[in-house]
C-alpha positions as CSV (number, residue, x, y, z in Angstrom):
1,M,213.8,-84.8,117.3
2,S,211.7,-82.6,115.2
3,T,213.4,-80.2,112.8
4,I,212.3,-76.7,112.0
5,P,212.8,-75.4,108.5
6,Q,215.2,-72.5,108.1
7,T,212.4,-70.4,106.6
8,V,210.6,-70.7,110.0
9,L,213.7,-70.0,112.0
10,D,214.3,-66.9,109.9
11,Q,210.8,-65.6,110.9
12,L,211.2,-66.6,114.5
13,E,214.5,-64.6,114.7
14,L,212.5,-61.4,114.0
15,Q,209.9,-62.0,116.7
16,S,209.7,-59.5,119.5
17,I,207.5,-59.5,122.6
18,E,207.2,-56.4,124.7
19,L,207.3,-56.8,128.5
20,P,205.2,-54.8,131.0
21,S,207.1,-52.9,133.6
22,W,204.4,-53.6,136.2
23,A,205.0,-57.4,135.9
24,F,208.2,-57.0,137.9
25,G,206.6,-55.2,140.9
26,N,204.5,-56.8,143.6
27,S,201.1,-57.9,142.4
28,G,198.1,-59.8,143.7
29,T,194.3,-60.1,143.5
30,R,191.5,-57.8,144.7
31,F,192.2,-59.2,148.2
32,K,196.0,-59.0,148.7
33,V,199.2,-57.7,147.1
34,F,202.1,-60.0,148.1
35,A,205.6,-58.8,148.6
36,T,208.7,-60.6,147.2
37,P,212.3,-60.3,148.2
38,G,214.3,-58.3,145.5
39,T,211.2,-56.5,144.1
40,P,212.2,-53.4,142.2
41,R,211.8,-50.1,144.0
42,D,211.7,-47.8,141.0
43,P,211.3,-47.9,137.2
44,Y,215.1,-48.3,136.8
45,E,215.2,-51.5,138.7
46,K,212.1,-52.8,136.8
47,I,213.9,-52.2,133.5
48,A,217.0,-54.0,134.9
49,D,214.8,-57.0,135.6
50,A,213.1,-56.9,132.2
51,A,216.5,-56.7,130.5
52,Q,217.3,-60.1,132.1
53,V,214.4,-61.7,130.1
54,H,215.8,-60.3,126.8
55,R,219.4,-61.4,127.8
56,Y,218.4,-65.0,128.1
57,T,215.8,-65.2,125.3
58,A,216.5,-62.4,122.7
59,L,212.7,-62.1,122.5
60,A,211.9,-59.0,124.6
61,P,213.7,-55.9,123.4
62,T,211.2,-53.3,124.7
63,V,209.6,-52.5,128.0
64,A,206.1,-50.9,128.4
65,L,205.7,-48.2,131.0
66,H,202.7,-47.5,133.2
67,I,201.9,-43.9,134.3
68,P,201.9,-42.8,137.0
69,W,203.5,-46.0,138.4
70,D,206.6,-45.4,136.3
71,K,207.0,-41.6,136.5
72,V,210.6,-40.3,136.8
73,D,212.2,-37.0,136.9
74,S,214.1,-37.5,133.6
75,Y,212.8,-39.8,130.9
76,D,215.9,-39.1,128.9
77,D,217.9,-40.8,131.7
78,L,215.4,-43.7,131.9
79,R,215.7,-44.1,128.1
80,K,219.5,-44.2,128.3
81,H,219.4,-46.6,131.2
82,A,217.3,-49.0,129.1
83,E,219.5,-48.6,126.1
84,D,222.6,-49.3,128.3
85,L,220.9,-52.6,129.3
86,G,220.2,-53.6,125.7
87,V,216.4,-52.8,125.7
88,A,214.2,-49.8,124.7
89,L,211.1,-48.1,126.2
90,G,207.9,-49.1,124.5
91,T,204.2,-48.5,125.0
92,I,202.9,-46.0,127.5
93,N,199.9,-47.2,129.5
94,S,197.6,-44.7,131.1
95,N,195.9,-45.2,134.5
96,T,192.4,-43.8,135.3
97,F,191.3,-46.5,137.7
98,Q,193.0,-45.7,141.1
99,D,192.0,-42.1,142.0
100,D,189.0,-41.5,144.2
101,D,187.7,-39.1,141.5
102,Y,187.3,-42.1,139.2
103,K,184.9,-44.1,141.3
104,F,182.1,-43.6,138.8
105,G,184.2,-43.3,135.7
106,A,186.9,-41.2,134.2
107,L,186.6,-40.6,130.4
108,T,182.9,-41.4,130.8
109,H,182.1,-39.6,134.0
110,E,179.1,-37.4,134.3
111,D,181.2,-34.6,135.8
112,A,183.1,-32.6,133.1
113,A,185.8,-31.7,135.7
114,V,186.5,-35.4,136.2
115,R,186.6,-36.0,132.5
116,R,189.0,-33.1,132.1
117,K,191.3,-34.6,134.7
118,A,191.3,-37.9,132.9
119,I,191.9,-36.3,129.5
120,D,194.8,-34.2,130.9
121,H,196.3,-37.4,132.3
122,H,196.4,-38.8,128.8
123,F,197.9,-35.6,127.5
124,E,200.7,-36.1,130.1
125,C,201.2,-39.6,128.8
126,I,201.6,-38.3,125.2
127,D,204.2,-35.8,126.5
128,I,206.0,-38.8,128.0
129,M,205.8,-40.6,124.7
130,H,207.6,-37.8,123.0
131,A,210.4,-38.1,125.6
132,T,210.7,-41.8,125.5
133,G,210.2,-42.3,121.7
134,S,207.2,-44.5,122.3
135,R,204.7,-45.0,119.5
136,D,201.6,-46.4,121.3
137,L,199.4,-44.9,124.0
138,K,197.4,-47.8,125.4
139,I,194.1,-47.1,127.2
140,W,192.3,-49.6,129.4
141,L,189.3,-48.3,131.2
142,A,188.0,-49.8,134.4
143,E,184.7,-48.0,133.9
144,G,181.1,-49.2,134.0
145,S,178.3,-49.7,136.5
146,N,177.3,-52.4,139.0
147,Y,173.5,-52.1,139.0
148,P,170.7,-51.7,136.4
149,G,169.6,-48.1,136.2
150,Q,172.8,-46.8,137.9
151,A,174.1,-45.2,134.7
152,D,173.0,-43.9,131.4
153,L,174.6,-46.5,129.1
154,R,174.2,-44.4,125.9
155,G,175.4,-41.2,127.5
156,R,178.6,-42.9,128.7
157,Q,179.4,-44.1,125.2
158,D,178.9,-40.6,123.9
159,R,181.1,-39.1,126.5
160,L,183.8,-41.7,125.9
161,H,183.8,-40.8,122.2
162,E,184.2,-37.1,123.0
163,S,187.0,-37.8,125.4
164,L,188.9,-40.1,123.1
165,Q,188.5,-37.6,120.2
166,E,190.3,-35.0,122.3
167,I,193.1,-37.4,123.2
168,Y,193.4,-38.6,119.7
169,A,193.8,-35.1,118.4
170,R,196.8,-34.6,120.6
171,L,198.8,-37.6,119.1
172,G,201.9,-36.9,117.1
173,D,202.1,-38.0,113.5
174,D,203.8,-41.3,114.2
175,Q,201.9,-42.1,117.4
176,R,198.8,-44.3,117.9
177,L,196.0,-44.8,120.4
178,V,195.3,-48.4,121.2
179,L,192.0,-49.1,123.1
180,E,191.9,-52.3,125.2
181,Y,188.6,-54.0,126.1
182,K,187.6,-56.3,129.0
183,F,184.5,-58.5,129.4
184,F,184.0,-57.4,133.0
185,E,185.7,-56.3,136.2
186,P,185.9,-54.2,138.2
187,A,182.3,-53.2,137.2
188,F,179.9,-56.2,137.2
189,Y,176.7,-55.0,135.5
190,H,178.1,-53.3,132.5
191,T,181.6,-52.3,131.3
192,D,182.0,-49.3,129.0
193,V,184.4,-51.2,126.7
194,P,183.5,-54.8,127.2
195,D,184.3,-56.4,123.8
196,W,186.1,-56.0,120.5
197,G,183.0,-54.6,118.8
198,T,182.8,-51.7,121.2
199,S,186.5,-51.0,121.0
200,Y,186.3,-51.2,117.2
201,A,183.3,-48.9,117.0
202,Q,185.1,-46.3,119.2
203,V,188.5,-46.4,117.4
204,A,186.9,-46.6,113.9
205,A,185.2,-43.3,114.6
206,L,188.6,-41.7,115.6
207,G,190.7,-42.4,112.5
208,D,193.6,-44.4,111.1
209,K,195.9,-43.9,114.2
210,A,193.4,-45.6,116.5
211,M,193.5,-49.3,116.9
212,V,192.2,-52.2,119.1
213,C,194.2,-53.9,121.8
214,L,193.3,-57.6,122.3
215,D,194.1,-59.0,125.7
216,T,193.8,-62.8,125.5
217,G,192.5,-63.0,129.1
218,H,189.6,-60.5,128.6
219,H,186.9,-62.6,127.2
220,A,183.9,-64.7,128.4
221,P,184.5,-68.4,128.8
222,G,184.3,-70.2,125.5
223,T,184.9,-67.2,123.3
224,N,186.5,-67.9,120.0
225,I,189.3,-65.4,120.3
226,E,191.0,-66.4,117.1
227,F,187.9,-65.4,115.2
228,I,188.2,-62.0,116.7
229,V,191.8,-61.9,115.7
230,M,190.9,-62.7,112.2
231,Q,188.2,-60.1,112.0
232,L,190.3,-57.3,113.4
233,L,193.1,-58.1,111.0
234,R,190.6,-58.2,108.2
235,L,189.4,-54.8,109.2
236,G,192.9,-53.4,109.6
237,K,192.3,-52.5,113.3
238,L,194.3,-55.0,115.3
239,G,197.0,-52.8,116.9
240,S,198.4,-55.0,119.7
241,F,198.1,-58.0,121.9
242,D,198.3,-58.4,125.6
243,F,199.2,-62.1,126.0
244,N,198.3,-63.9,129.3
245,S,195.9,-66.6,130.4
246,R,192.8,-67.0,132.5
247,F,190.7,-69.8,133.9
248,Y,187.6,-68.3,135.3
249,A,187.4,-64.6,136.0
250,D,190.7,-62.8,136.6
251,D,193.5,-62.9,134.0
252,D,197.3,-62.2,134.0
253,L,198.4,-65.8,134.4
254,I,201.4,-67.3,132.5
255,V,200.7,-67.3,128.7
256,G,199.3,-70.6,127.5
257,A,198.8,-71.9,131.0
258,A,195.1,-72.3,130.6
259,D,194.9,-73.5,127.0
260,P,198.0,-73.9,124.9
261,F,195.9,-75.0,121.9
262,Q,194.0,-71.7,122.1
263,L,197.4,-69.8,122.0
264,F,198.3,-71.9,118.9
265,R,195.1,-71.1,117.2
266,I,195.4,-67.4,117.9
267,I,198.9,-67.2,116.5
268,F,197.9,-69.2,113.5
269,E,195.3,-66.6,112.7
270,V,197.8,-63.8,113.2
271,I,200.1,-65.5,110.7
272,R,197.2,-66.2,108.3
273,G,196.1,-62.6,108.5
274,G,199.5,-61.1,107.9
275,G,199.9,-59.8,111.4
276,F,203.0,-61.7,112.4
277,N,206.2,-59.6,112.4
278,H,204.1,-56.8,111.0
279,P,205.0,-53.3,112.4
280,D,201.4,-52.5,113.0
281,V,200.6,-55.4,115.3
282,A,202.5,-55.3,118.5
283,F,203.0,-58.4,120.7
284,M,203.1,-57.6,124.4
285,L,202.7,-59.6,127.7
286,D,200.3,-58.6,130.4
287,Q,201.3,-61.5,132.6
288,C,201.8,-60.3,136.2
289,H,200.4,-62.8,138.7
290,N,201.3,-63.2,142.4
291,V,202.7,-66.6,143.1
292,E,205.6,-67.1,140.7
293,D,208.9,-65.3,140.7
294,K,208.6,-62.4,138.3
295,V,211.6,-62.6,136.0
296,P,211.4,-66.4,135.3
297,G,207.6,-66.0,134.9
298,Q,208.2,-63.6,132.1
299,I,210.8,-65.9,130.6
300,R,208.4,-68.8,130.6
301,S,205.7,-66.7,129.0
302,V,207.8,-65.4,126.1
303,L,209.1,-68.9,125.5
304,N,205.5,-70.2,125.4
305,V,204.7,-67.6,122.7
306,Q,207.8,-68.5,120.8
307,E,207.1,-72.2,120.9
308,M,203.5,-71.9,119.8
309,T,204.5,-69.5,117.0
310,A,207.0,-72.1,115.8
311,R,204.2,-74.7,115.7
312,A,201.8,-72.4,114.0
313,L,204.4,-71.7,111.3
314,L,204.7,-75.4,110.7
315,V,201.2,-75.8,109.5
316,D,201.2,-77.0,105.9
317,T,199.0,-74.2,104.6
318,E,198.9,-75.4,101.0
319,A,197.7,-78.9,102.1
320,L,195.3,-77.4,104.6
321,R,193.8,-75.2,101.9
322,T,193.4,-78.2,99.5
323,A,191.6,-80.1,102.2
324,Q,189.4,-77.2,103.0
325,V,188.4,-76.6,99.4
326,S,187.7,-80.3,98.9
327,G,185.6,-80.5,102.0
328,D,187.9,-83.1,103.6
329,V,187.1,-82.2,107.2
330,L,189.2,-84.9,108.9
331,E,192.3,-84.3,106.7
332,A,192.1,-80.5,107.4
333,N,191.9,-81.2,111.1
334,R,194.8,-83.7,110.9
335,I,197.1,-81.2,109.2
336,F,196.2,-78.6,111.8
337,M,196.7,-80.9,114.8
338,D,199.9,-82.4,113.5
339,A,201.5,-79.0,113.6
340,F,200.2,-78.3,117.1
341,Y,201.4,-81.7,118.5
342,T,204.9,-81.2,117.0
343,D,207.4,-80.9,119.9
344,V,209.6,-78.0,118.7
345,R,211.5,-77.6,122.0
346,P,214.6,-79.6,121.2
347,A,215.0,-77.9,117.8
348,L,214.5,-74.5,119.4
349,A,217.1,-75.3,122.1
350,E,219.6,-76.2,119.4
351,W,218.8,-73.1,117.4
352,R,219.3,-70.9,120.5
353,E,222.7,-72.3,121.0
354,S,223.6,-71.6,117.4
355,R,222.8,-67.9,118.1
356,G,224.9,-67.7,121.3
357,L,221.9,-68.1,123.6
358,P,221.3,-70.7,126.3
359,A,219.5,-73.8,125.1
360,D,217.4,-73.6,128.2
361,P,216.8,-70.0,129.2
362,M,214.9,-70.9,132.4
363,A,217.7,-73.1,133.7
364,A,220.4,-70.6,132.7
365,F,218.6,-67.8,134.5
366,A,218.1,-69.9,137.6
367,A,221.8,-70.7,137.6
368,S,222.8,-67.1,137.2
369,G,222.0,-66.2,140.8
370,Y,220.3,-63.0,139.8
371,L,217.3,-63.5,142.1
372,Q,219.5,-64.1,145.1
373,E,221.6,-61.1,144.1
374,I,218.7,-58.6,143.9
375,A,217.2,-60.0,147.1
376,A,220.4,-59.2,148.9
377,D,220.9,-55.8,147.2
378,R,217.4,-54.3,147.2
379,V,217.0,-53.9,150.9
380,G,215.2,-50.8,152.2
381,G,213.0,-48.3,150.3
382,V,209.5,-49.0,149.1
383,Q,208.9,-51.9,146.8
384,A,207.1,-51.2,143.5
385,G,203.7,-52.7,143.0
386,W,200.1,-51.9,142.0
387,G,199.7,-48.3,142.7
388,A,203.4,-47.5,143.1
């Protein structure tokens, strides 16, 4: 059995990974949203499910909200509900991709009235942040065009800047704007924020409280994501992660499912760049697919992040640097790969038990009967899902 140095365990104990509330509702593809017994019917039940992940892993102390999906009459009550369950409310995510008005854009729309509606929605999100104590406003824009000549590409960038400026000016002193990017989808010819460079250009023009969000599933095949991580950390503009996996086009699969080695490489660069357990770099999941049960799917994802973090922390960085400086290519690669191939699972299981946690959180949750309990209790009403 491999052993993990206490210095590594001390760092792992500080790790936290925010969960997305929408991951606990019904989800699907562009073609179908599938229902599941026991699906939450409101934000209170979503948070109750998210709290189960933290209970069994001690890795997920906060829950991100999505507006308007998670609107409630009293955010004070929702905040207290979360605290009573041992978690807190986190990032507030805006939504400008489901109203008919946003068919041809929101913050980039040609019509000033549509842009006003989208900006005002973000003002509402900031008001909610004041009520929940949230620091980050995360913006993902499903905006772009499907055909050459359909849109003025330059004009859309200019309007995006103007809209973001207005939103940024409304932020409180301790609040941040985090701009996410995505290679493509739902627009197929061009996307207004398709890559890290565009996101960086927009947030750099806003100020110190604007950062880039890197979703690990939002890149073209073969993209060297860890290079992007390095560059954003070097520039001081990596604000947050959305961890998930993708194989071809869509994303939101269990973290590390497509390429565990990629996850290892990404986290290694986070550590190398000083972003691990740094207050300015938030770890969050955006894993919400449609075939696995939601709570254990989130447990599996946070455990995958924890395991790859442990391996990345095991890299002998001094020996690696010596090999790099001397030009010993094979030795540098061996040191790197030795850490990746280290099976940390038995040592992590033993460590969890020493902290009063189950050695195998997946098995412990399955044995708890929670899924059967909520399937029996949550009968009637409207299940939460995309758009609700």
